[in-house]
N, C-alpha and C positions, 0 to 999 in steps of 0.2 A: 427493777434495777435502775432506779432513778437517782440513787445516791452518787456522790462523787467518789471516784477511785483514783488511785495512784496511776500515773502514766509513765511507761518505761522511757527513761531518758535516751535521747539519740546519741549514743556513745560510739565514737569511731573505733572499730576493733583494732585499727592500726595505731600503735602508740607512737611510733617514730618511723619516718620514711627517709631513707638515705639513698637517693638515686633509685636503682632497681631493687634495693634491699628494703624489705618491710619488717619492722619489729612489731609483732602483734601482742596485744594484752594477754591473750591466751598463753603464748609462749613465756611471757614474763611470769605468769602465775605458776607455770610448771617449774621455772627456774627458782622461784621463791620456795616452792614446796621441796625441791631437791636440796636447796641451800639450807633450809631449816633441818631437814633430815640428816644432812651431813654434820651440821653443828651439833645436833643432839646426839648423833651416833658417836662422834669423836669424844664428846663430853662423857658419855656413858662408858666408852672404852677406857678412858683414863681412870675411871672409878671401878673397873671390873677386876681388879687384882690380877692383871695380866692375862685374863681369859680372852680379852680382845685387845688389839693394838690399833692405833689410828691408821696404820698402813693397811691392816686387814679391812677396816671400815671403808677406806678408800677403794679397795678392790671390790668389796661387796656392793657398794653403792654405784660404782662405775658400771659393773655388770648389770645391776638392777635397773639403771637408767635405760640401757639398751633393751632390756627385757620389757620395760613399760612401753617404750616408744614402738618397738617392733610388734610386740604382742597386742598392744592397744589398737594399732592400725589394722593389723591382720584380723583381729577379732571384730572390729567395727565393720570391715568389709564383708567378712564371711557370716557374721551373725545378723547384720542389719541391712547390708547393701549387696547381697549376693547376686540379685538380679542385675544390678548395675555392672557388677564385675563381669557377668556373662556377656553383656553388650559391649563393655569397654574394659578389657583386661588390664590396660595400663592405668586404670583408676587406682589400683592397689598401690602404685608407687607415687601418686600425686598427693603426698602427705600435706603439702601446703594448702590443699583444698579443704582440710579439716576432716574430722571423723576419728574419734578415739573411743574404744570400748573398755570399760573397767574390767569386765570379765576376761577379755582378751589380754589386757595388761597384767592381770593377776596370773594368768597362765605363763606369760612371759617372765614375770618375776619369779615364779616357782622354778622354772627351768634355770634361770640365772642363779637362784639360791642352791639348787642341786649341784650345778657346776662349781660354784664358789666353795661350797662345803667340801666337795671332793678335793679341790685344790688346797684348801686350808686344813684338810684332814680333821674335820669336825663333824658332829652329827647334824643332819639336815634340820632337825627340830630345834637344836640349839641356835642355828642361824635364823630359822623362822621366828623363834621367840624374840630374838634380838631385833629383827626387822619390823615386826608387826606394829609396835608402838610408834615407829617413825613414820608410818604411812599416812594416817588420817589427816595430818595437817596439809599434806600435798593434795589429798582428795578434796578437802575444803577449798583450797586455792583453785583447783581445777573447776569446781562448780561456780566459783565466783567468775572465773574466765568464761564459763558458759553464759552466765548472766550478762556480762559485759557484751558478749557477742549477740545477745538477744536470741539465744537458741535454747531448745529443750524446755519450752514454756509449759505451763500447767493447763489443766482443763478449766472450762468455764465455771465460774462460781460467783457468789455475791457476798463473800466474807468481807468484813470491813477493810482488810489489808490487801484485797485483790488488786491486780495491776493490769492495765490495758497495754498490750503490745501493738502499737500502731502498724508495724510492718507485717503483722499477722492478720488482725481484724480489729474491730472496735469493741469487742466483748471483754469484760473483766475476767481475768484468769488467775489461777494460783501461781505465785512466783516460786515454782517448784525447785528452781535452781538454788534459791536461798534456803529452802527447807533441807535440801540435800547437803548444802554447805554446813548447816548447823548440826545435822544428824550424823552424816558420814564423816564430817570434818571435826567439829568441835566436840560433840557428845562422845563419839567413838574415841577420840584422842584422850579425853578426860577419863573415860571408862578404863581404857587399857593402861594408862599411866598410873591410875589409882590401883589397878589390879596388881601391877608389878612392884608395888612398894614393899610387898612381902615375897619371900621365896615361893615359887610356884613349881609344880611338877613340869618337867620338860614336855613341851608340846601344848600345854594348856593355854598359854598366851596366844599362840597362833590360832588355836581352836576358838578362843573367845573372839578374836578378830573376825573370823569367818562368820560366826554366829551373829555378832553385832552388826557387821556390814550387811549381811543377808537380810536380817530383820528390818533394819532401817530402809534399805532399798526397796524391799517388798512393800512396806507401808507407803512410801512416797509414790510408788507406781500407781496407787489409787487416785492420785490427784495430778499426775504428770500426763500430759497429752500423749496419746499413742500415735507413733509414726505410722503412716499408711503402709500396710503390707507387712508389718512386723508382729502382729498378734498371732497367737497360736490358732490352730484350726478350730478350737472350740469357742473362741472369743470370750472365754471365762477368765483367762489369765494372760498377762502381757509377757512379751519375750523377756523383759528384765526380771519379772517375777519367776519365770520358768528357769532362768539361769541362776537366780538367787537361792532357790529352794535347795539344790545340792550343797550350796555353801553352808546353809543353816544345819542341814542334816549331818554333813561331813564334820562341821565344827563341833557339834554336840558329841558325835562319836569319838573324835580326837580327844576332847576334854575328858570324857568318861574313861577312855583307855589310859590317858595320862595319869588320872587320879587313882585308877585301879592299880597301875604299875607302882605308883608311889607308895601304896599301902603294903 
């Protein structure tokens, strides 16, 4: 490993400091993701022949926002930092210290969609199919936020594009945050939005989202550094992969049932 590698730039995670108030890059990335989802959702609502209205999109994304934040935080604490919670129960409420889990956020969004579907008197799968293509852009922004924060780095490697994270050690590592931004963000966004160009059976779009994200996350886990204490008991599969497998299996079943009903 005597070749030159990229070095992680020393980026201040705080974008703007206004007295005691800190505006973090990570928060800005989340706002960009929700802003884009809102713009795209309203745009599609206007072209939905009154199946959706901008007001209904407002309600859906508002509920979804709280589902992501609350579910993501609770999921991170219970899936990855449960030992810390046992020592310090108030850690659950210190959101400003960071820590968001996609799988927890997904559960939060599902609960928000169930509630919103009930309020709007529509099928849950109709709501899920509408929401799914709006999500990947925000996922990609979140991973860029992880990169700016210098967190969730990859495993040691000697690939030409490896990066050294000086605050971790002097070893070249996979920039796994960028991999996830490209796969979970860009690739999944293109896949879903290409898929919906034609009418699809109800539920199939949401199913494809679960399959696509689960596969992409499972792959990246092979090059993402494992956090101490979050592997499974067999050390053969990471916690992220263990949580992604049900997504892939469930997504495939949802798509099979959707197409079977359509026939």
